C-alpha angles and dihedrals in degrees: 000000000000090000084233094088116254149189161340110260134194116203115232098220100146092131095045127088115297118276117267118232114265111259119236112265096209118204110351119226113244122261114277115268086226091065126094124188122209126195106225094201139236137269107267105272092010126120104199137050134166128183110216105172142018128192130212093267092052099260112152130199133179144113134309139167120243125221090278092055095252117144112238139170111261145180122222126217137141095010096303137090120231120199117233111254091227109049121193147225109001092193093065140019106257113195118197108244105184140017124198128209092264091058096255117141141186137193144144143216135206119246100178137298109351092341118107140152124231124195136198118191118197122219090275091057094250117142115241119193119242114230117242123250109261107278092020128104099218095247094114103047121144123183115196108166145009127195129211091271091059094253111148128199130197140104144273135197128245122185116234128191120255135175087267099046121276134338134192119261117194118222128193107233137196120204133182107218090323099321116115112249108169149336109237094212123213134312089213142328126287120237116265111288094023127099122250107242140180123176117189104204110166139028131182130206092268090059098251111146131203132189144116134284137182117254114175106319101337143060118254125199114233145188117211123197130166093343097315128110123213114200108223095186134255114343140047130292112211108177145344139202131228090269090059098250107150128203127199144103138299117214110294089043092274110165111239145163130223124211104187101320095327113111124206130184119237116234123250125250108253094025138308133106095247126054098221112185094010123129124221119203114165149353138200135220094272091057098255110149129198138196137111143276125233124256138176116285092008094300095149125182123218113240137198118198109205128166092346096311131109110226124198108232093193130212138278119266110317092337122142101203134055133166127182116213108166142024131188131207092266088061095250111147129200134193140112142285143148118264095209128033110276092005129130124278120270129193109256138194124200124200115197120191113219 
């Protein structure tokens, strides 16, 4: 975790057991009376905005459409969205995923197959290329997180020979403000016919890294520190805070936390000990976790997990959709939602009194 608050994440569990069907949520509890929702605004002439990350000083970054309807990276302040002067990666939509306290951000977008584009924006909003892993060509870079020291974690692709030509091999990578630092290597070996893969997905300010890696035929969550992997079991680790609390998914895309190597399911919004179908996106240093709960026809509901309880963050105005993507150490939460039923997405900020 860049203790900034970060990002929406999608677990890459294609080799894991199939996803279980989302359990019915039943009647959702109303949003807490201690919660306020603020519309962060649109680019003049634009019709879409989404806040993806917030740092500890309240800086917010995300996506917005310009007056021509083109999706761009944007910062939000004072009720308006401002497009970054140096946009990125025309071949794919690259959403910023995390923002550190210096205003540096990273993200990535899928092109197709094993091809992807990663981006690092410096504090001035200028895009800086990420160097490829040795032996790679930089066409498969993914940047997931950046800490307050400017250390970035993600992955890159290197082609390896096989009996049938070449195949992609995914390497967990550490960068320092765009410069290649190290290849993390592999937690274990993939089963014959499968690609070796390591994805470094979160880093905290002490330099501890979490992610997922292929071992045999399944993905295993891991913690990496000072050159040593710790296998956390089947699943995917997405992020961690400075206290070492890890968030991620167990097989079946069940949201969980790890304390040390002990895994615990997060509770569902509306009741239930297991948050089937829910998405987790970020956490802060106090252990607050955000994400969203499923709903019919994509009508998600933003959620805050605090002290073992799932709290409904509610929606803006008469909106029908809300998703929380980032939280900072002050407890400010950002994301997206419509403000009228059937309307376009707006960038939102929630403030929850303790």
